[in-house]
C-alpha positions as CSV (number, residue, x, y, z in Angstrom):
1,M,-20.3,12.4,16.4
2,A,-19.7,9.2,14.4
3,K,-17.5,9.3,11.3
4,K,-19.2,8.6,7.9
5,I,-17.4,6.5,5.3
6,L,-18.5,6.0,1.7
7,L,-17.5,2.4,0.5
8,L,-17.4,2.1,-3.4
9,V,-18.2,-1.4,-4.6
10,G,-19.8,-3.0,-7.6
11,D,-20.9,-6.4,-9.1
12,Y,-18.1,-9.0,-8.3
13,V,-16.3,-6.8,-5.8
14,E,-13.8,-9.0,-4.0
15,D,-15.8,-10.6,-1.1
16,Y,-13.3,-9.9,1.7
17,E,-12.6,-6.5,0.4
18,A,-16.2,-5.4,0.8
19,M,-17.3,-7.4,3.8
20,V,-14.3,-7.0,6.1
21,P,-14.0,-3.2,6.0
22,F,-17.8,-2.8,6.1
23,Q,-18.0,-4.9,9.2
24,A,-14.8,-3.8,10.9
25,M,-15.6,0.0,10.5
26,G,-19.2,-0.6,11.7
27,A,-18.0,-2.6,14.7
28,I,-16.2,0.6,16.0
29,G,-19.2,2.9,15.4
30,I,-18.3,4.3,12.0
31,E,-21.3,4.8,9.7
32,V,-20.5,3.0,6.4
33,H,-22.6,3.6,3.2
34,A,-21.9,0.9,0.7
35,V,-22.8,2.2,-2.8
36,A,-22.5,0.9,-6.3
37,P,-23.4,2.6,-9.7
38,D,-27.0,2.0,-10.7
39,R,-27.9,0.3,-7.4
40,K,-30.3,1.4,-4.7
41,R,-30.5,0.8,-1.0
42,G,-31.5,-2.9,-0.4
43,D,-30.1,-4.2,-3.8
44,L,-27.8,-7.1,-3.6
45,I,-24.7,-7.3,-5.6
46,P,-22.7,-10.6,-6.1
47,T,-19.1,-10.8,-4.8
48,A,-16.2,-12.9,-5.8
49,V,-13.6,-14.6,-3.8
50,H,-10.0,-14.4,-5.0
51,D,-7.7,-17.0,-4.0
52,F,-4.2,-18.2,-5.0
53,T,-3.9,-21.8,-5.9
54,G,-0.5,-22.1,-7.4
55,D,-1.4,-20.5,-10.8
56,H,0.1,-17.3,-12.1
57,T,-2.9,-15.3,-11.1
58,Y,-5.8,-15.7,-8.7
59,K,-8.7,-18.0,-9.1
60,E,-12.1,-16.4,-8.9
61,L,-15.0,-18.2,-7.1
62,R,-18.5,-17.0,-6.5
63,G,-18.8,-15.3,-3.0
64,H,-21.8,-14.0,-1.1
65,N,-24.4,-11.5,-1.8
66,F,-23.5,-8.0,-0.5
67,A,-26.3,-5.6,0.4
68,I,-26.1,-2.0,-0.8
69,N,-27.4,0.3,2.0
70,K,-27.6,3.7,0.2
71,D,-28.8,4.8,-3.2
72,F,-25.9,5.6,-5.4
73,D,-27.7,8.6,-7.1
74,T,-28.2,10.4,-3.7
75,V,-24.6,10.4,-2.7
76,N,-23.1,13.8,-1.7
77,P,-19.4,13.3,-1.1
78,A,-19.3,16.3,1.2
79,D,-21.3,14.4,3.7
80,Y,-18.5,11.9,4.3
81,D,-15.3,11.9,6.3
82,G,-13.5,9.4,4.2
83,L,-13.7,7.1,1.1
84,Y,-12.9,3.3,0.9
85,I,-12.6,1.8,-2.5
86,A,-12.9,-2.1,-2.5
87,G,-11.1,-4.2,-5.1
88,G,-12.0,-7.1,-7.2
89,R,-13.3,-7.1,-10.8
90,S,-15.8,-4.4,-10.0
91,A,-13.1,-1.7,-10.1
92,E,-12.4,-2.2,-13.7
93,Y,-15.9,-1.0,-14.6
94,I,-17.0,1.2,-11.9
95,R,-14.2,3.5,-12.8
96,L,-16.1,4.1,-16.1
97,N,-18.9,5.8,-14.2
98,K,-18.5,9.6,-14.4
99,Q,-20.0,10.1,-11.0
100,V,-17.6,7.6,-9.4
101,I,-14.7,9.6,-10.8
102,E,-16.2,12.9,-9.6
103,I,-16.6,11.3,-6.0
104,V,-12.9,10.3,-6.0
105,K,-11.6,13.6,-7.3
106,Y,-13.7,15.4,-4.6
107,F,-12.0,13.4,-1.8
108,F,-8.5,14.2,-3.1
109,K,-9.3,17.9,-3.6
110,A,-10.8,18.2,-0.2
111,D,-7.7,16.2,1.2
112,K,-10.0,13.8,3.0
113,P,-8.8,10.3,3.9
114,V,-8.9,7.6,1.1
115,A,-8.3,4.0,1.3
116,A,-8.0,1.7,-1.7
117,I,-7.2,-1.9,-1.8
118,C,-6.0,-4.4,-4.5
119,H,-7.6,-3.6,-7.9
120,G,-9.5,-0.6,-6.3
121,I,-6.6,1.4,-7.3
122,Q,-7.8,1.2,-10.9
123,V,-10.4,3.7,-10.0
124,L,-7.8,6.1,-8.7
125,T,-5.7,5.7,-11.9
126,T,-8.8,6.6,-14.0
127,A,-9.5,9.6,-11.8
128,Q,-6.0,10.8,-12.4
129,V,-5.2,11.6,-8.8
130,L,-2.0,9.6,-8.5
131,K,0.7,12.0,-10.0
132,G,3.5,12.2,-7.5
133,R,2.0,9.7,-5.1
134,T,3.7,6.6,-3.8
135,L,1.2,3.6,-3.3
136,T,0.7,-0.1,-3.7
137,A,-1.8,-2.3,-5.3
138,Y,-2.2,-5.9,-6.7
139,V,1.0,-6.5,-8.7
140,A,-0.9,-6.5,-12.1
141,V,-2.1,-2.9,-11.4
142,G,1.5,-1.7,-10.7
143,P,2.0,-0.6,-14.4
144,D,-1.2,1.3,-14.3
145,I,0.0,3.4,-11.2
146,E,3.3,4.2,-13.0
147,L,1.4,5.3,-16.2
148,A,-0.8,7.5,-14.1
149,G,2.3,9.3,-12.6
150,G,2.6,7.5,-9.4
151,T,5.2,5.4,-7.9
152,W,4.3,1.7,-7.3
153,K,5.7,-0.1,-4.3
154,N,5.8,-3.9,-4.5
155,I,5.2,-4.9,-0.9
156,P,3.9,-8.1,0.9
157,A,0.2,-8.5,0.7
158,D,-0.3,-8.0,4.4
159,Q,1.2,-4.5,4.5
160,S,0.0,-1.0,3.4
161,V,1.5,2.2,2.1
162,V,0.5,5.7,3.4
163,D,1.0,8.8,1.3
164,G,-0.6,11.9,2.7
165,N,-4.5,11.4,2.8
166,L,-4.0,8.0,0.8
167,V,-3.5,4.6,2.2
168,T,-3.4,1.5,0.0
169,S,-2.8,-2.2,0.4
170,P,-2.1,-4.9,-2.3
171,A,-4.7,-7.4,-1.4
172,W,-7.2,-8.7,1.4
173,P,-4.4,-10.0,3.7
174,G,-3.6,-6.4,4.3
175,H,-6.9,-5.6,6.1
176,Q,-5.3,-5.2,9.5
177,S,-2.7,-2.7,8.1
178,I,-4.9,-0.7,5.8
179,L,-7.7,-0.3,8.4
180,K,-5.2,0.6,11.2
181,E,-3.7,3.4,8.9
182,F,-7.1,4.5,7.7
183,Y,-8.4,4.9,11.3
184,K,-5.2,7.1,11.9
185,L,-6.1,9.3,8.9
186,L,-9.5,9.7,10.3
187,N,-8.2,10.6,13.7
188,I,-9.8,7.6,15.4
189,T,-8.0,6.2,18.4
190,I,-8.8,2.7,19.6
191,S,-7.4,1.6,22.9
192,V,-7.5,-1.7,24.6
């Protein structure tokens, strides 16, 4: 039976951090439901592309439209094998949604696999599930992890950190690493 993953996104989610995992997981037969607060199946949300151009922080450009494929209000976290939280500007406001926080807490309480990338970790800090955990995030989110009782690791953007059921990566260059580790947490083996 195919695994089912819940992908949390929102307006101005980082383009690669929504599109790449959605497509990569779908390509190996995982059923991925992309949801956003106050959105229904068929709604389109705008994405943003974050790139580094020599400034002290990333530059944000308008990305693509990303299609939501499940009504947010009908999500039952017990129906899913894992949770993936995309980054970008959306994380700072979807974490204010009570149902988003309840979903995150469910996955941690049930010890199901959770992947979070870049600013997606802001959702985890608000859910208060990081006490005693070691993880990574975009550098500007590092202090938030420490304030939430976790230990932040500053690693290269193409790597990831695994702690129990949680895998995190600092930014979209880490897709290969975070997805590889997420598949392991889901007990998915890919052979070539």
